[in-house]
Biopython code that builds the backbone (N, CA, C, O; Angstrom):
import numpy as np
from Bio.PDB.StructureBuilder import StructureBuilder

atoms = [
    (1, "MET", "N", (7.173, 9.453, 11.936)),
    (1, "MET", "CA", (6.895, 8.926, 10.716)),
    (1, "MET", "C", (5.742, 8.461, 10.532)),
    (1, "MET", "O", (5.098, 8.676, 11.559)),
    (2, "PRO", "N", (5.138, 7.946, 9.790)),
    (2, "PRO", "CA", (3.797, 7.772, 9.065)),
    (2, "PRO", "C", (4.116, 5.879, 9.419)),
    (2, "PRO", "O", (5.054, 5.113, 9.199)),
    (3, "SER", "N", (2.367, 5.728, 10.246)),
    (3, "SER", "CA", (2.562, 4.073, 10.291)),
    (3, "SER", "C", (1.646, 3.514, 9.258)),
    (3, "SER", "O", (0.464, 3.848, 9.181)),
    (4, "ILE", "N", (2.219, 2.657, 8.469)),
    (4, "ILE", "CA", (1.842, 1.770, 7.533)),
    (4, "ILE", "C", (1.629, -0.158, 7.218)),
    (4, "ILE", "O", (2.255, -1.163, 7.555)),
    (5, "LEU", "N", (0.344, 0.141, 6.369)),
    (5, "LEU", "CA", (-0.476, -1.837, 6.724)),
    (5, "LEU", "C", (0.542, -1.521, 5.324)),
    (5, "LEU", "O", (0.668, -0.562, 4.562)),
    (6, "VAL", "N", (1.140, -2.793, 5.436)),
    (6, "VAL", "CA", (1.750, -3.747, 4.230)),
    (6, "VAL", "C", (0.478, -4.411, 3.718)),
    (6, "VAL", "O", (-0.212, -4.974, 4.567)),
    (7, "VAL", "N", (-0.085, -4.430, 1.976)),
    (7, "VAL", "CA", (-0.790, -5.850, 2.013)),
    (7, "VAL", "C", (-0.331, -6.524, 1.030)),
    (7, "VAL", "O", (-0.191, -5.928, -0.037)),
    (8, "ASP", "N", (-0.001, -7.836, 1.112)),
    (8, "ASP", "CA", (0.137, -8.447, -0.334)),
    (8, "ASP", "C", (0.238, -9.955, 0.309)),
    (8, "ASP", "O", (0.420, -10.289, 1.480)),
    (9, "ASP", "N", (0.035, -10.834, -1.007)),
    (9, "ASP", "CA", (-0.864, -12.108, -0.616)),
    (9, "ASP", "C", (0.395, -12.843, -0.465)),
    (9, "ASP", "O", (0.150, -14.004, -0.138)),
    (10, "HIS", "N", (2.001, -12.544, -0.610)),
    (10, "HIS", "CA", (3.567, -13.543, -1.312)),
    (10, "HIS", "C", (4.011, -12.639, 0.128)),
    (10, "HIS", "O", (4.088, -11.411, 0.166)),
    (11, "PRO", "N", (4.257, -13.505, 1.195)),
    (11, "PRO", "CA", (5.030, -13.590, 2.490)),
    (11, "PRO", "C", (6.552, -12.768, 2.031)),
    (11, "PRO", "O", (6.939, -11.807, 2.696)),
    (12, "THR", "N", (7.221, -13.199, 1.006)),
    (12, "THR", "CA", (8.403, -12.644, 0.679)),
    (12, "THR", "C", (8.208, -10.910, 0.475)),
    (12, "THR", "O", (9.023, -10.047, 0.802)),
    (13, "ALA", "N", (7.278, -10.774, 0.029)),
    (13, "ALA", "CA", (7.288, -9.266, -0.934)),
    (13, "ALA", "C", (7.116, -8.923, 0.331)),
    (13, "ALA", "O", (8.156, -8.408, 0.743)),
    (14, "ARG", "N", (6.117, -8.975, 1.318)),
    (14, "ARG", "CA", (5.958, -8.416, 2.383)),
    (14, "ARG", "C", (7.341, -8.296, 3.504)),
    (14, "ARG", "O", (7.837, -7.189, 3.716)),
    (15, "ARG", "N", (7.654, -9.016, 3.892)),
    (15, "ARG", "CA", (9.069, -9.249, 4.188)),
    (15, "ARG", "C", (9.837, -7.955, 3.497)),
    (15, "ARG", "O", (10.268, -6.998, 4.141)),
    (16, "THR", "N", (9.910, -8.087, 2.296)),
    (16, "THR", "CA", (11.325, -7.274, 2.119)),
    (16, "THR", "C", (10.899, -5.965, 1.914)),
    (16, "THR", "O", (11.783, -5.108, 1.906)),
    (17, "ILE", "N", (9.316, -5.485, 1.686)),
    (17, "ILE", "CA", (9.127, -4.026, 2.179)),
    (17, "ILE", "C", (9.529, -3.408, 3.382)),
    (17, "ILE", "O", (10.100, -2.359, 3.684)),
    (18, "ARG", "N", (8.796, -4.913, 4.301)),
    (18, "ARG", "CA", (9.207, -4.102, 6.030)),
    (18, "ARG", "C", (10.560, -3.919, 6.161)),
    (18, "ARG", "O", (10.998, -3.274, 7.114)),
    (19, "SER", "N", (11.427, -4.496, 5.167)),
    (19, "SER", "CA", (12.620, -4.364, 5.685)),
    (19, "SER", "C", (12.969, -3.031, 5.033)),
    (19, "SER", "O", (13.812, -2.218, 5.411)),
    (20, "LEU", "N", (12.207, -2.971, 4.046)),
    (20, "LEU", "CA", (12.970, -1.640, 2.852)),
    (20, "LEU", "C", (12.588, -0.155, 3.839)),
    (20, "LEU", "O", (13.223, 0.898, 3.885)),
    (21, "LEU", "N", (11.345, -0.537, 4.554)),
    (21, "LEU", "CA", (10.872, 0.410, 5.567)),
    (21, "LEU", "C", (11.942, 0.960, 6.485)),
    (21, "LEU", "O", (12.647, 1.958, 6.340)),
    (22, "ALA", "N", (11.891, -0.023, 7.569)),
    (22, "ALA", "CA", (12.417, -0.147, 8.602)),
    (22, "ALA", "C", (14.311, 0.446, 8.549)),
    (22, "ALA", "O", (14.938, 0.934, 9.490)),
    (23, "GLY", "N", (14.713, 0.230, 7.411)),
    (23, "GLY", "CA", (15.944, 0.910, 7.279)),
    (23, "GLY", "C", (16.066, 2.310, 7.170)),
    (23, "GLY", "O", (17.105, 2.969, 7.118)),
    (24, "HIS", "N", (14.792, 2.729, 7.136)),
    (24, "HIS", "CA", (14.677, 4.206, 7.287)),
    (24, "HIS", "C", (13.380, 4.457, 8.303)),
    (24, "HIS", "O", (12.411, 5.214, 8.246)),
    (25, "HIS", "N", (13.648, 3.860, 8.874)),
    (25, "HIS", "CA", (12.632, 3.906, 10.544)),
    (25, "HIS", "C", (11.584, 4.339, 10.333)),
    (25, "HIS", "O", (11.085, 5.351, 10.825)),
    (26, "ILE", "N", (11.056, 3.482, 9.436)),
    (26, "ILE", "CA", (9.159, 3.943, 9.266)),
    (26, "ILE", "C", (8.422, 2.627, 9.361)),
    (26, "ILE", "O", (8.498, 1.483, 8.914)),
    (27, "SER", "N", (7.588, 3.438, 10.252)),
    (27, "SER", "CA", (6.808, 1.988, 11.067)),
    (27, "SER", "C", (6.095, 1.362, 10.373)),
    (27, "SER", "O", (5.697, 1.959, 9.372)),
    (28, "VAL", "N", (5.685, 0.116, 10.550)),
    (28, "VAL", "CA", (4.743, -0.810, 10.153)),
    (28, "VAL", "C", (4.175, -1.234, 10.890)),
    (28, "VAL", "O", (4.664, -1.984, 11.735)),
    (29, "CYS", "N", (2.647, -0.841, 10.839)),
    (29, "CYS", "CA", (2.018, -1.415, 12.080)),
    (29, "CYS", "C", (0.992, -2.635, 11.811)),
    (29, "CYS", "O", (-0.006, -2.765, 12.520)),
    (30, "GLY", "N", (1.212, -3.295, 11.024)),
    (30, "GLY", "CA", (0.598, -4.324, 10.344)),
    (30, "GLY", "C", (0.429, -5.171, 8.853)),
    (30, "GLY", "O", (0.118, -4.623, 7.796)),
    (31, "GLU", "N", (0.642, -6.285, 8.984)),
    (31, "GLU", "CA", (0.533, -6.489, 7.497)),
    (31, "GLU", "C", (-0.824, -7.274, 7.425)),
    (31, "GLU", "O", (-1.250, -7.953, 8.359)),
    (32, "ALA", "N", (-1.629, -7.068, 5.896)),
    (32, "ALA", "CA", (-2.545, -8.105, 5.900)),
    (32, "ALA", "C", (-2.021, -9.039, 4.459)),
    (32, "ALA", "O", (-1.109, -8.670, 3.719)),
    (33, "VAL", "N", (-2.982, -10.553, 4.244)),
    (33, "VAL", "CA", (-2.620, -11.068, 2.709)),
    (33, "VAL", "C", (-3.577, -10.840, 1.599)),
    (33, "VAL", "O", (-3.487, -11.320, 0.469)),
    (34, "ASP", "N", (-4.490, -10.065, 2.040)),
    (34, "ASP", "CA", (-5.671, -10.227, 1.264)),
    (34, "ASP", "C", (-6.471, -8.631, 1.228)),
    (34, "ASP", "O", (-6.309, -8.102, 2.327)),
    (35, "GLY", "N", (-7.122, -7.909, 0.457)),
    (35, "GLY", "CA", (-7.887, -6.861, 0.919)),
    (35, "GLY", "C", (-8.982, -6.883, 1.855)),
    (35, "GLY", "O", (-8.983, -5.965, 2.675)),
    (36, "GLU", "N", (-9.932, -7.742, 1.916)),
    (36, "GLU", "CA", (-10.934, -7.851, 3.255)),
    (36, "GLU", "C", (-10.026, -8.367, 4.427)),
    (36, "GLU", "O", (-10.811, -8.581, 5.351)),
    (37, "GLU", "N", (-8.644, -8.697, 4.871)),
    (37, "GLU", "CA", (-8.215, -8.538, 6.050)),
    (37, "GLU", "C", (-7.503, -7.207, 6.050)),
    (37, "GLU", "O", (-7.290, -6.734, 7.166)),
    (38, "ALA", "N", (-6.985, -6.328, 4.714)),
    (38, "ALA", "CA", (-6.841, -5.065, 5.129)),
    (38, "ALA", "C", (-8.136, -4.151, 5.263)),
    (38, "ALA", "O", (-7.626, -3.031, 5.295)),
    (39, "ILE", "N", (-8.841, -4.058, 5.313)),
    (39, "ILE", "CA", (-10.022, -3.065, 5.267)),
    (39, "ILE", "C", (-10.492, -3.692, 6.639)),
    (39, "ILE", "O", (-11.280, -2.931, 7.200)),
    (40, "ALA", "N", (-10.182, -5.148, 7.527)),
    (40, "ALA", "CA", (-10.346, -4.796, 8.709)),
    (40, "ALA", "C", (-9.315, -4.132, 9.717)),
    (40, "ALA", "O", (-9.523, -3.516, 10.762)),
    (41, "LYS", "N", (-8.348, -4.398, 9.180)),
    (41, "LYS", "CA", (-6.904, -3.667, 9.811)),
    (41, "LYS", "C", (-7.135, -1.916, 9.408)),
    (41, "LYS", "O", (-6.709, -1.104, 10.229)),
    (42, "VAL", "N", (-7.603, -1.562, 8.530)),
    (42, "VAL", "CA", (-7.695, -0.312, 8.743)),
    (42, "VAL", "C", (-8.034, 0.490, 9.321)),
    (42, "VAL", "O", (-7.669, 1.628, 9.617)),
    (43, "ARG", "N", (-9.437, -0.665, 9.655)),
    (43, "ARG", "CA", (-10.933, -0.093, 10.919)),
    (43, "ARG", "C", (-9.923, -0.045, 11.840)),
    (43, "ARG", "O", (-9.521, 1.038, 12.265)),
    (44, "LYS", "N", (-9.470, -1.080, 12.197)),
    (44, "LYS", "CA", (-8.554, -1.457, 13.676)),
    (44, "LYS", "C", (-7.699, -0.141, 14.153)),
    (44, "LYS", "O", (-7.844, 0.689, 15.050)),
    (45, "LEU", "N", (-6.609, -0.387, 12.978)),
    (45, "LEU", "CA", (-5.364, 0.075, 13.386)),
    (45, "LEU", "C", (-5.084, 1.813, 12.711)),
    (45, "LEU", "O", (-4.309, 2.503, 13.375)),
    (46, "ARG", "N", (-5.435, 2.173, 11.997)),
    (46, "ARG", "CA", (-6.070, 3.377, 11.245)),
    (46, "ARG", "C", (-4.778, 4.031, 10.801)),
    (46, "ARG", "O", (-4.308, 5.084, 11.233)),
    (47, "PRO", "N", (-4.253, 3.193, 9.818)),
    (47, "PRO", "CA", (-2.822, 3.653, 9.750)),
    (47, "PRO", "C", (-3.136, 4.874, 8.482)),
    (47, "PRO", "O", (-4.163, 5.096, 7.839)),
    (48, "ASP", "N", (-1.293, 5.764, 8.440)),
    (48, "ASP", "CA", (-1.582, 6.396, 7.659)),
    (48, "ASP", "C", (-1.435, 6.195, 6.113)),
    (48, "ASP", "O", (-1.931, 6.751, 5.133)),
    (49, "ILE", "N", (-0.483, 5.095, 6.316)),
    (49, "ILE", "CA", (-0.336, 4.843, 4.620)),
    (49, "ILE", "C", (-0.919, 3.467, 4.615)),
    (49, "ILE", "O", (-0.735, 2.765, 5.609)),
    (50, "VAL", "N", (-1.796, 2.878, 3.316)),
    (50, "VAL", "CA", (-1.616, 1.381, 2.835)),
    (50, "VAL", "C", (-0.838, 1.201, 1.884)),
    (50, "VAL", "O", (-0.806, 1.975, 0.928)),
    (51, "LEU", "N", (-0.034, 0.083, 1.991)),
    (51, "LEU", "CA", (0.278, -0.195, 0.496)),
    (51, "LEU", "C", (-0.599, -1.283, 0.249)),
    (51, "LEU", "O", (-0.943, -2.049, 1.150)),
    (52, "LEU", "N", (-0.928, -1.375, -0.771)),
    (52, "LEU", "CA", (-1.528, -2.254, -1.623)),
    (52, "LEU", "C", (-1.407, -3.032, -2.754)),
    (52, "LEU", "O", (-1.735, -2.427, -3.775)),
    (53, "ASP", "N", (-0.937, -4.507, -2.966)),
    (53, "ASP", "CA", (-0.963, -5.259, -3.897)),
    (53, "ASP", "C", (-2.145, -4.901, -4.700)),
    (53, "ASP", "O", (-3.081, -4.215, -4.288)),
    (54, "ILE", "N", (-2.015, -5.515, -6.110)),
    (54, "ILE", "CA", (-3.272, -5.614, -6.591)),
    (54, "ILE", "C", (-3.856, -6.569, -6.580)),
    (54, "ILE", "O", (-4.979, -6.599, -6.076)),
    (55, "ASN", "N", (-3.082, -8.039, -7.325)),
    (55, "ASN", "CA", (-3.711, -8.849, -7.065)),
    (55, "ASN", "C", (-3.377, -10.151, -6.321)),
    (55, "ASN", "O", (-2.474, -10.985, -6.387)),
    (56, "MET", "N", (-4.660, -9.946, -5.471)),
    (56, "MET", "CA", (-4.475, -10.596, -4.201)),
    (56, "MET", "C", (-6.013, -11.920, -4.045)),
    (56, "MET", "O", (-6.915, -11.726, -4.859)),
    (57, "PRO", "N", (-6.129, -12.661, -3.435)),
    (57, "PRO", "CA", (-7.308, -13.692, -3.180)),
    (57, "PRO", "C", (-8.035, -12.986, -2.386)),
    (57, "PRO", "O", (-7.665, -11.909, -1.918)),
    (58, "VAL", "N", (-9.509, -13.709, -2.086)),
    (58, "VAL", "CA", (-10.698, -12.950, -1.330)),
    (58, "VAL", "C", (-10.888, -12.042, -2.146)),
    (58, "VAL", "O", (-11.354, -12.182, -3.277)),
    (59, "MET", "N", (-10.349, -10.479, -1.345)),
    (59, "MET", "CA", (-10.304, -9.461, -2.213)),
    (59, "MET", "C", (-9.310, -8.234, -2.815)),
    (59, "MET", "O", (-8.319, -7.809, -2.220)),
    (60, "ASN", "N", (-9.754, -7.801, -4.018)),
    (60, "ASN", "CA", (-8.291, -7.256, -4.703)),
    (60, "ASN", "C", (-7.391, -6.512, -4.318)),
    (60, "ASN", "O", (-7.503, -6.659, -3.101)),
    (61, "GLY", "N", (-6.304, -5.585, -4.509)),
    (61, "GLY", "CA", (-6.472, -4.099, -3.836)),
    (61, "GLY", "C", (-6.623, -3.231, -4.825)),
    (61, "GLY", "O", (-5.799, -2.319, -4.752)),
    (62, "ILE", "N", (-7.750, -3.116, -6.208)),
    (62, "ILE", "CA", (-8.769, -2.147, -6.244)),
    (62, "ILE", "C", (-9.899, -2.332, -5.243)),
    (62, "ILE", "O", (-10.380, -1.529, -4.442)),
    (63, "GLN", "N", (-10.076, -3.087, -5.395)),
    (63, "GLN", "CA", (-11.559, -3.229, -4.281)),
    (63, "GLN", "C", (-11.041, -2.365, -2.702)),
    (63, "GLN", "O", (-11.506, -1.356, -2.170)),
    (64, "ALA", "N", (-10.088, -3.123, -2.364)),
    (64, "ALA", "CA", (-9.305, -2.992, -1.522)),
    (64, "ALA", "C", (-9.789, -1.564, -0.686)),
    (64, "ALA", "O", (-10.459, -1.344, 0.323)),
    (65, "ALA", "N", (-8.720, -0.337, -2.163)),
    (65, "ALA", "CA", (-8.703, 0.828, -2.032)),
    (65, "ALA", "C", (-9.918, 1.670, -1.726)),
    (65, "ALA", "O", (-10.138, 2.516, -0.859)),
    (66, "TYR", "N", (-10.619, 1.182, -2.689)),
    (66, "TYR", "CA", (-11.961, 1.914, -3.034)),
    (66, "TYR", "C", (-12.847, 1.812, -1.593)),
    (66, "TYR", "O", (-13.479, 2.816, -1.264)),
    (67, "GLU", "N", (-12.905, 0.456, -0.622)),
    (67, "GLU", "CA", (-13.267, 0.487, 0.433)),
    (67, "GLU", "C", (-12.542, 1.589, 1.574)),
    (67, "GLU", "O", (-13.106, 2.395, 2.313)),
    (68, "VAL", "N", (-11.555, 1.388, 1.464)),
    (68, "VAL", "CA", (-10.331, 2.061, 2.514)),
    (68, "VAL", "C", (-10.836, 3.758, 2.619)),
    (68, "VAL", "O", (-10.990, 4.552, 3.548)),
    (69, "ARG", "N", (-11.013, 3.818, 0.904)),
    (69, "ARG", "CA", (-11.459, 5.624, 0.754)),
    (69, "ARG", "C", (-12.598, 5.796, 1.301)),
    (69, "ARG", "O", (-12.777, 6.905, 1.805)),
    (70, "GLN", "N", (-13.733, 4.771, 1.384)),
    (70, "GLN", "CA", (-15.079, 5.077, 2.622)),
    (70, "GLN", "C", (-14.593, 4.782, 3.765)),
    (70, "GLN", "O", (-15.286, 5.431, 4.548)),
    (71, "ILE", "N", (-13.597, 4.031, 4.537)),
    (71, "ILE", "CA", (-13.834, 3.903, 5.848)),
    (71, "ILE", "C", (-12.775, 4.992, 6.737)),
    (71, "ILE", "O", (-12.916, 5.442, 7.874)),
    (72, "ALA", "N", (-11.645, 5.214, 5.705)),
    (72, "ALA", "CA", (-11.189, 5.913, 6.891)),
    (72, "ALA", "C", (-10.208, 7.043, 5.353)),
    (72, "ALA", "O", (-9.045, 6.729, 5.099)),
    (73, "PRO", "N", (-10.723, 7.949, 4.737)),
    (73, "PRO", "CA", (-10.842, 9.351, 3.673)),
    (73, "PRO", "C", (-9.066, 9.756, 3.784)),
    (73, "PRO", "O", (-8.183, 9.914, 2.940)),
    (74, "SER", "N", (-9.111, 9.811, 5.120)),
    (74, "SER", "CA", (-7.358, 10.731, 5.273)),
    (74, "SER", "C", (-6.541, 9.455, 4.920)),
    (74, "SER", "O", (-5.763, 9.974, 4.120)),
    (75, "THR", "N", (-6.268, 8.471, 4.951)),
    (75, "THR", "CA", (-5.662, 7.619, 4.900)),
    (75, "THR", "C", (-4.881, 7.434, 3.461)),
    (75, "THR", "O", (-5.572, 7.355, 2.446)),
    (76, "LYS", "N", (-3.732, 7.379, 3.384)),
    (76, "LYS", "CA", (-2.890, 7.494, 1.626)),
    (76, "LYS", "C", (-2.997, 6.206, 1.477)),
    (76, "LYS", "O", (-2.814, 5.417, 2.404)),
    (77, "VAL", "N", (-3.466, 5.696, -0.323)),
    (77, "VAL", "CA", (-3.262, 4.480, -0.623)),
    (77, "VAL", "C", (-2.370, 4.789, -1.799)),
    (77, "VAL", "O", (-2.430, 5.679, -2.646)),
    (78, "ILE", "N", (-1.241, 3.461, -1.539)),
    (78, "ILE", "CA", (0.000, 3.573, -2.447)),
    (78, "ILE", "C", (-0.113, 2.133, -2.880)),
    (78, "ILE", "O", (0.069, 1.234, -2.060)),
    (79, "PHE", "N", (-0.409, 1.879, -4.156)),
    (79, "PHE", "CA", (-0.459, 0.824, -4.720)),
    (79, "PHE", "C", (0.910, 0.120, -5.471)),
    (79, "PHE", "O", (1.299, 0.794, -6.425)),
    (80, "LEU", "N", (1.608, -0.964, -5.239)),
    (80, "LEU", "CA", (2.697, -1.652, -5.141)),
    (80, "LEU", "C", (2.650, -2.446, -5.957)),
    (80, "LEU", "O", (2.222, -3.356, -5.248)),
    (81, "THR", "N", (2.774, -3.034, -7.256)),
    (81, "THR", "CA", (2.284, -3.943, -8.122)),
    (81, "THR", "C", (3.067, -4.202, -8.963)),
    (81, "THR", "O", (4.068, -3.512, -9.154)),
    (82, "ILE", "N", (2.727, -5.434, -9.760)),
    (82, "ILE", "CA", (3.725, -5.902, -10.773)),
    (82, "ILE", "C", (3.136, -5.110, -12.108)),
    (82, "ILE", "O", (3.775, -5.378, -13.125)),
    (83, "HIS", "N", (1.989, -4.144, -12.300)),
    (83, "HIS", "CA", (1.340, -3.894, -13.477)),
    (83, "HIS", "C", (2.117, -2.545, -13.890)),
    (83, "HIS", "O", (1.748, -1.602, -13.190)),
    (84, "ASP", "N", (2.673, -2.353, -14.431)),
    (84, "ASP", "CA", (3.404, -1.108, -14.426)),
    (84, "ASP", "C", (3.295, -0.659, -15.889)),
    (84, "ASP", "O", (4.398, -0.248, -16.247)),
    (85, "ALA", "N", (2.293, -0.572, -16.969)),
    (85, "ALA", "CA", (1.987, 0.024, -18.357)),
    (85, "ALA", "C", (1.426, 1.551, -17.925)),
    (85, "ALA", "O", (0.930, 1.737, -16.814)),
    (86, "PRO", "N", (1.516, 2.293, -18.615)),
    (86, "PRO", "CA", (1.460, 3.950, -18.228)),
    (86, "PRO", "C", (-0.156, 4.125, -18.270)),
    (86, "PRO", "O", (-0.755, 5.051, -17.723)),
    (87, "GLU", "N", (-0.724, 3.135, -18.971)),
    (87, "GLU", "CA", (-2.180, 3.450, -18.931)),
    (87, "GLU", "C", (-2.514, 2.849, -18.106)),
    (87, "GLU", "O", (-3.535, 3.231, -17.533)),
    (88, "THR", "N", (-1.708, 1.380, -17.534)),
    (88, "THR", "CA", (-2.564, 1.408, -16.476)),
    (88, "THR", "C", (-1.767, 1.859, -14.832)),
    (88, "THR", "O", (-2.212, 1.432, -13.766)),
    (89, "ALA", "N", (-1.228, 2.266, -14.876)),
    (89, "ALA", "CA", (-0.554, 3.196, -13.956)),
    (89, "ALA", "C", (-1.856, 5.277, -13.636)),
    (89, "ALA", "O", (-2.270, 6.088, -12.808)),
    (90, "ALA", "N", (-1.815, 4.976, -14.797)),
    (90, "ALA", "CA", (-3.027, 6.432, -15.199)),
    (90, "ALA", "C", (-4.646, 5.883, -14.221)),
    (90, "ALA", "O", (-5.405, 6.403, -13.402)),
    (91, "VAL", "N", (-4.558, 4.959, -14.716)),
    (91, "VAL", "CA", (-6.355, 4.294, -14.264)),
    (91, "VAL", "C", (-5.936, 3.961, -12.945)),
    (91, "VAL", "O", (-6.822, 4.283, -12.154)),
    (92, "LEU", "N", (-4.666, 3.301, -12.218)),
    (92, "LEU", "CA", (-4.720, 3.185, -10.728)),
    (92, "LEU", "C", (-4.982, 4.403, -9.873)),
    (92, "LEU", "O", (-5.878, 4.587, -9.048)),
    (93, "ARG", "N", (-3.707, 5.425, -10.371)),
    (93, "ARG", "CA", (-4.283, 6.863, -9.733)),
    (93, "ARG", "C", (-5.449, 7.152, -9.331)),
    (93, "ARG", "O", (-5.874, 7.759, -8.348)),
    (94, "LEU", "N", (-5.968, 6.598, -10.291)),
    (94, "LEU", "CA", (-7.878, 7.288, -9.544)),
    (94, "LEU", "C", (-8.234, 6.960, -8.474)),
    (94, "LEU", "O", (-8.843, 7.716, -7.718)),
    (95, "LEU", "N", (-7.875, 5.583, -8.161)),
    (95, "LEU", "CA", (-8.647, 5.376, -6.660)),
    (95, "LEU", "C", (-7.137, 5.439, -5.536)),
    (95, "LEU", "O", (-7.279, 5.115, -4.357)),
    (96, "ALA", "N", (-6.269, 5.719, -5.871)),
    (96, "ALA", "CA", (-4.678, 5.523, -5.027)),
    (96, "ALA", "C", (-4.324, 6.949, -5.290)),
    (96, "ALA", "O", (-4.691, 7.608, -6.262)),
    (97, "ASP", "N", (-3.253, 7.508, -3.897)),
    (97, "ASP", "CA", (-2.546, 8.607, -4.359)),
    (97, "ASP", "C", (-1.214, 8.326, -5.009)),
    (97, "ASP", "O", (-0.609, 9.230, -5.585)),
    (98, "GLU", "N", (-0.699, 6.988, -4.927)),
    (98, "GLU", "CA", (0.255, 6.771, -5.611)),
    (98, "GLU", "C", (0.184, 5.512, -6.137)),
    (98, "GLU", "O", (-0.714, 4.715, -5.866)),
    (99, "PHE", "N", (1.635, 5.177, -7.316)),
    (99, "PHE", "CA", (1.512, 3.991, -8.163)),
    (99, "PHE", "C", (2.867, 3.541, -8.156)),
    (99, "PHE", "O", (3.607, 4.300, -8.783)),
    (100, "ILE", "N", (3.704, 2.067, -7.402)),
    (100, "ILE", "CA", (4.727, 2.193, -7.676)),
    (100, "ILE", "C", (4.875, 0.781, -8.215)),
    (100, "ILE", "O", (4.395, -0.144, -7.560)),
    (101, "PRO", "N", (5.577, 0.519, -9.496)),
    (101, "PRO", "CA", (5.576, -1.290, -9.424)),
    (101, "PRO", "C", (6.487, -1.271, -8.969)),
    (101, "PRO", "O", (7.164, -0.367, -8.482)),
    (102, "LYS", "N", (6.652, -2.635, -9.117)),
    (102, "LYS", "CA", (7.331, -3.521, -7.606)),
    (102, "LYS", "C", (8.918, -3.448, -8.275)),
    (102, "LYS", "O", (9.961, -3.176, -7.681)),
    (103, "SER", "N", (8.735, -3.762, -9.616)),
    (103, "SER", "CA", (10.409, -3.215, -10.076)),
    (103, "SER", "C", (11.327, -2.386, -9.555)),
    (103, "SER", "O", (12.461, -2.689, -9.185)),
    (104, "ALA", "N", (10.607, -0.915, -9.528)),
    (104, "ALA", "CA", (11.146, -0.081, -8.260)),
    (104, "ALA", "C", (10.690, 0.283, -7.511)),
    (104, "ALA", "O", (10.348, 1.450, -7.323)),
    (105, "ALA", "N", (10.520, -0.834, -6.708)),
    (105, "ALA", "CA", (10.431, -0.912, -4.999)),
    (105, "ALA", "C", (11.449, -0.261, -4.104)),
    (105, "ALA", "O", (11.433, 0.165, -2.949)),
    (106, "GLY", "N", (12.328, -0.342, -5.051)),
    (106, "GLY", "CA", (13.780, -0.248, -3.853)),
    (106, "GLY", "C", (14.780, 1.070, -3.864)),
    (106, "GLY", "O", (15.729, 1.534, -3.232)),
    (107, "THR", "N", (13.672, 1.460, -5.360)),
    (107, "THR", "CA", (14.059, 2.941, -5.351)),
    (107, "THR", "C", (13.379, 4.147, -5.211)),
    (107, "THR", "O", (13.936, 5.226, -5.009)),
    (108, "MET", "N", (12.026, 3.953, -5.330)),
    (108, "MET", "CA", (11.096, 4.617, -4.937)),
    (108, "MET", "C", (10.492, 4.456, -3.758)),
    (108, "MET", "O", (9.996, 5.382, -3.116)),
    (109, "LEU", "N", (10.505, 3.341, -3.437)),
    (109, "LEU", "CA", (9.321, 3.379, -2.334)),
    (109, "LEU", "C", (9.262, 4.612, -1.103)),
    (109, "LEU", "O", (8.256, 5.254, -0.801)),
    (110, "ILE", "N", (11.137, 4.793, -0.266)),
    (110, "ILE", "CA", (10.889, 5.830, 0.689)),
    (110, "ILE", "C", (10.380, 7.100, 0.040)),
    (110, "ILE", "O", (9.323, 7.566, 0.466)),
    (111, "PRO", "N", (10.936, 7.628, -0.816)),
    (111, "PRO", "CA", (10.677, 8.836, -1.378)),
    (111, "PRO", "C", (9.457, 9.088, -1.452)),
    (111, "PRO", "O", (9.004, 10.160, -1.053)),
    (112, "THR", "N", (8.842, 8.302, -1.888)),
    (112, "THR", "CA", (6.880, 8.120, -2.407)),
    (112, "THR", "C", (6.514, 8.518, -0.543)),
    (112, "THR", "O", (6.386, 9.655, -0.089)),
    (113, "VAL", "N", (6.427, 7.380, 0.146)),
    (113, "VAL", "CA", (6.450, 7.239, 1.637)),
    (113, "VAL", "C", (6.330, 9.015, 2.361)),
    (113, "VAL", "O", (5.475, 9.779, 2.811)),
    (114, "LYS", "N", (7.796, 8.968, 2.090)),
    (114, "LYS", "CA", (7.688, 10.375, 2.348)),
    (114, "LYS", "C", (7.428, 11.585, 2.641)),
    (114, "LYS", "O", (7.310, 12.215, 3.692)),
    (115, "ARG", "N", (7.339, 11.871, 1.289)),
    (115, "ARG", "CA", (6.579, 12.972, -0.120)),
    (115, "ARG", "C", (5.184, 12.908, 0.683)),
    (115, "ARG", "O", (4.829, 13.884, 1.344)),
    (116, "LEU", "N", (4.324, 11.625, 0.606)),
    (116, "LEU", "CA", (2.819, 11.074, 1.073)),
    (116, "LEU", "C", (2.555, 11.516, 2.274)),
    (116, "LEU", "O", (1.568, 12.239, 2.403)),
    (117, "PHE", "N", (3.530, 11.125, 3.662)),
    (117, "PHE", "CA", (3.372, 11.842, 4.520)),
    (117, "PHE", "C", (3.760, 13.352, 4.698)),
    (117, "PHE", "O", (3.320, 13.770, 5.769)),
    (118, "GLN", "N", (4.395, 14.232, 4.037)),
    (118, "GLN", "CA", (4.394, 15.282, 3.908)),
    (118, "GLN", "C", (2.944, 16.277, 3.762)),
    (118, "GLN", "O", (2.592, 17.313, 4.327)),
    (119, "THR", "N", (2.355, 15.456, 2.777)),
    (119, "THR", "CA", (0.960, 16.185, 2.420)),
    (119, "THR", "C", (-0.077, 15.832, 3.115)),
    (119, "THR", "O", (-1.173, 16.349, 2.895)),
]
sb = StructureBuilder()
sb.init_structure("model")
sb.init_model(0)
sb.init_chain("A")
sb.init_seg("    ")
for serial, (resi, resn, name, xyz) in enumerate(atoms, 1):
    if name == "N":
        sb.init_residue(resn, " ", resi, " ")
    sb.init_atom(name, np.array(xyz, "f"), 0.0, 1.0, " ", f" {name:<3s}", serial, name[0])
structure = sb.get_structure()
């Protein structure tokens, strides 16, 4: 199973995501609270997948996704965010492999992670 870095500035969101993944025996190799910390952890941990929130302090998820692409091009990026408008999703997919609205995380997260790990 893939190793995943969970990046969100809200502790409750990180705990919920970790719990969803653990229920399917998917390893969380680390957590970060902003994009800057995420970049440091991608360099150190080399996760297979990075789950990124967009609205975070210090460095937002969009900037972090761009940096992840530069330093770890084989790492898959999933945006997990409250922004769920179709046009927003289309733009976000330019920087990420997938986009999941937080409102659909319970049903979409596990299938998306499994599909990305197989590609």
